N, C-alpha and C positions, 0 to 999 in steps of 0.2 A: 151902151148896156158895158157893165163890168164884167170881162171876163176873167178867166183862172189865170192866163197869163197876165193880165193887168194888176191881178191881185196878190198875186207870187213878184211881182216886178215892185210894186207898195210895200209890202213886207220886205223885201230884200233891201230896199231904199231906206226904211225906217229904220231895220236894225243896224244895216253899214253906217248910215250916216248918225248915228247914236255913238256906235262905237268909234268912229272916225274923233268925234267931238270929244269924248271922254281921253281917247289915247291925245289928242292935241294938248289938252288941259294938261295931261299927266308929262307930257315931253317938257313944255314951257314952265312948270313949277312942280316941285315935289310937295308943295303944301297944297296947291292945287288938287292934287292925286289923292293927296290925304283929304281933303274934303269932300271928293267923290265918293270914297271909299266909307266915310262916314256917312254918308247920307243915302248911296245905294245900299251897303250891306247893316250901317247902323253898328258898325267896326269901331272900338277906340285902338287906334295907332298911334305909337312913338312915331317919332321924326326924325330918326336916329341917322347917320351918315350911310349904313350901311341900306338902309330902306331906302334912304333919296336915292343911291346909285341905281339899287332894283327896280326901284319903278320906274326909272327913264328905261332902262332896259325893256319891264314888261309895257311900257308904253309903244315903244316902235312896232312890238310886237302887236298891239291891240290896233294898230293904226293899219299896218300889213295886212290882219286878218280884215279888214274893215272896208278896204282897198279892194282885195279880194272878190268880197260878197258886195261892191259897190259895180266891179265888173261884171258879176255875173248876172246883176241883175240888167244891165243891157240887151243881151240877149240867153235867159235863162235856158229857155230850149238849146240853144248850140254849146253853151258852157255847163251843161248841168250835171257833168263828173266833177266838176270844182266847187258843188254843193256837198260833196262828202265831206270838206275839208272844215267846213265849219259844223258839220254833223258829228262829225269823228272827233273835234276838239271841243265844243259843248257836253259831248258825252262822257269822253274822260275827267271835268271839269266837274262835270256833274258827280261821276260815281266816287272823284277823291272827294270834294265837299260831302256827301254822303255817308264815309269810311270816315273820313275827320270829324264827325261832328261833334264830338265831345271836346276837340281841338280847340275848334275855334273860337268856343266858347271861353276855354280858358286861357289864350294865346289872345283875343281880339274882343272877350267881353259880349258877343253876340248872343242875344238871345233866343234861345230855340225857335219861336214866334218868328222872327227874322229871318232866322236860317233856312225854315221851312216856306216862308216865302222866298226866297232866291232860287230856292229849289225848284219849287212850282214854276217859277220865271224861265229857271233853266231848261225844264221838260216843256214847257209851252214852244220855247227856241227850238228844241229838238223835233219835236212835233212839228211847228213849222217850218223847218227846213226839210225833213222829210217828206212831209208831203208836196213840198217845192220842186224834191227831187222827182217823187211819183208823177206828180203831175205837170211836168215837164218832157217824160216819154211821150213821142210822137203819135201814139194811140190811145193817150190819155187826157190829150188837150182838148 
């Protein structure tokens, strides 16, 4: 039987692993990071020295966040409070993306439909992490 905790662990492992891979790709090569952005966001990105430097820094943060999520997956009930990190981080990213909707199209040529899809994915992640937080409370397991 697949329990809530197993479902939560699976969710955390999938999300953490995906972000770990993206972070490692970005750390290995700025070109790979641009490729990931083009595939995931359908964005047009110019690989400038400034962007390459920024990509390396962002990759480090992505790896750190992925490792936190994978750490939580070991025992979601015990490390429940750490679930607030991805909830808050993704919520801020969601709000920034929502308020910067027109700039993303202007700067990166992201079509509104692709931006909307990414906003929906962010909402799904926020809901998934929030449900994980709720269901790891002792009386909700």
